[in-house]
N, C-alpha and C positions, 0 to 999 in steps of 0.2 A: 850841521845843516844835511836836511834828508835829498834828496834827486831833487823837486821843486825848486827849492832855493840855491842849489848848485846854479840849475840853468839858470835863474832870474840874474844873478851876479858873476854868470860864466861872459868872459873875455881870451880871446884867443892869443896864445903868446905873441911875441913880436918879430921871431923868424915865422910865425905862420904869418903875422900882416903882412910881414916883405915878401914871403913866397906869392901870394895874393897880388902882391904889386906887381912883381916880376911876370905873374903868367897872364897871359892874354884868357880873358872869362867870358863868356858869353850864356846871362841868363835870360829864358825866356818865362814869360809868363802869359796867361791868358783869361778868359773867363770860359768858364766851363760848355766845352760844345763849339771852338771859334778856332780847332782844330792843331793846337800846341803840341802835343803828343806826337803826332803825322808828320809835321814840319822837323820835331826835335827828330826821328827816326832816318827821314831823308838827308838833313845834317851828317848825322855820325856813318849813313853810309858811303859819304867822302874820306879820303884820308887823313885831311887837317885836323878832324874834331875827334874828340875823347870824351865818354859818356862818364860823369862823376856820380858817380853810383851813394846815394844817400843810406843814411845807418836807422834804422828803426825797430823799437821794443814792441811793434806788434805784432800779431800775427800773419804770415801769407794770408792773401787774399786770391780769389778766385775772379779773373778776367777771361770775359767771353769765355768761360769753360774751361780755362786751362789758368792751374796754379799758379803764382807767383815763385818765381826759382832765386833760392836764396842767391846773391853775388852777381844775378842779371838784374832785375829787377829793385832789390832794395840788399842790402845788407842787414838779416834778421837777426836784435841780439837782444840776451836779456836785459832785464834792469840793472843787473849787477854788474854787468860786460859795460852799459851806458856810463854807469857811476865812475868806472875806475878808467873810460876813456877821459870821461870831464875831469877828473882830478887831476890826470894827467895831461890836461888842455891839447888834447888830439881833436880838437873838432877846431875847423874857421865857425861854425855859428852852429848854434844847437835852440831845438824847441821843445816843448812841455806842452802839448794840447790834447786834453783829455785824460790826460794821465797815463801820454805816447808820449815818448820821447823820440825825435826826429834830428836830426844832424848831419853834416858834410864835414865828412875827415879831411886834415890837412894832407894828406897821405893820397886821396883824391888830386887831389889841386898837385901836387908836386911832380906824379904820374906826367900830368899831363904835359907839365914844366919839363921834365927831362926828355921828354917825346916830341918837345919842339909844337906842342897839337893845343890848339882851342878848348877848352877846358867848356865842354855844356853840359845847364841843368836846368831842369824845369823848377822853379819855385814859385812860390809865394809873394806880393807886395810885399810883406814886411821882413823876406829874405833879402830881398834886392835889395831894400833899404839897410838891412845890416854890412851886406858885402860893398855898397856904396860906401859905408862909414869907413871901412876898411882901405879901400881904393877907388877914386873918384874914374877911376880909366876903366873899371867893370862895365861892357855893355850891356847895358839891358833893352830886350825886344817884348813889346806887348802885343800879342795878336788879338786882333779883332776880326769878325766875319764882316762880307760888307752893307750892312744892313741887317735891322731887326727882325725881319719877317724870313729871311734868311738864318740867321740865327736861331728862333725858335724854331723851325723846321729843322735845322739839323739835330738838336735838341730833342726833339722829338723822338728822332732814329731811336737815340739811347733808348728807350724806354721799352718795353716790353707790349705794351697796350699804353693808348688813350688814357688810361683812369689813372695806370702807374704816372704818368706822364705830369698830368693835371695836378694829382698830390704833393708831388714835390717842384712842382711852379714856381708857387710862391719862393718856397727856401734858393732855387737857382737864381729868380728874377732880383732879388733881394742882395745874394752875393754879386752878383755881376754888376749890381750897380757901386756898391760896397767897394769893387775892387778897381773899377773903373773912376772913381772919384777919386780916388787915393793915388790913381794912377797921372790923374790930369792935374793935380793938384805940384806933382815934381816937374821938374824941367827936364831929368834924365831920358827916358823913356823913348825909346825910335818904336812909332807904332807902325805894326805891318797889316794890310789888311787881306784878310786868307779870301780872296774873290777866287781865286784861281790857284789850284794848288803849286803848280810848278813855278807861277809868277813869283808868291809868296816865299817858296826857300830859297829862289835867285835872291827876292830880296834881303831873306837872313842874312846870307850867305855874304852878301856883300855886307850887309852893314857889318859883320864880326869879324870880317878882315879889313875891314879901314878902320882910321885914328876913331875915336868918340866925338868924331864931328856932326854936323847937323845939317842936313839941304832941304832946299824947296821943298822936294817929295817926303821929307819927315813930317815937317809942317802940315802939307794935305793929307797925310794919313791922322796927322792928330786932330785935323779939323771934322774927319769921319768918324773916329772915336768920340767926339764932343755929340756929334750927331747920335751915333748910336747910344749913346746915355740916356739922351733928351728923350728917344723913342722908348726904347724902356722902362722910362721913370713914369711916363704917362699910361704907357700900358696896364690892361687890367690883370 
């Protein structure tokens, strides 16, 4: 089989599944501009978290004028290395997106487990679903801005000009709608409203440390996410 077929039929080993079930894992998801990366970095500044660094076959990119660093932003590998890892079943999950391989290795989870830390990663909604299939105890947190106008303002700041933002807006809008729809269809997301960063980090930290149970404030945050989705859907 070629690389795409191997990934399509990939399943992690039994030992990897057991490792995932024994490890405390917290997964962060969020629409672009919600503040997911900032919250993740704030959590990683605490001593009880360990970042799971994904593998990818794409080349390093520039972020804010700084090139991504191997072993920090991603583990950059070529397709031959990816094939070897897939055949050895070294990944927890692996995807093939527009010709590029993305995956998380079992070793990343193992390091967190052995250090008695919470393994943390930012993934997409598909990735969360795959982890939840392996272990229902994996904690999934979906970061949302407090309202539509705040989100649009934050998102616009990422672009060098209003023209550049306007060109990307339809794609960003459609992606946000799809992601929110998928997240709201399932019961396992803890929604976190990033209205004030310190409060959002505290909420994420509290959720990551408690058992995967839901409180009244989880329901309230879910309602805000629903309202946000409705507002984005009706926006031009």
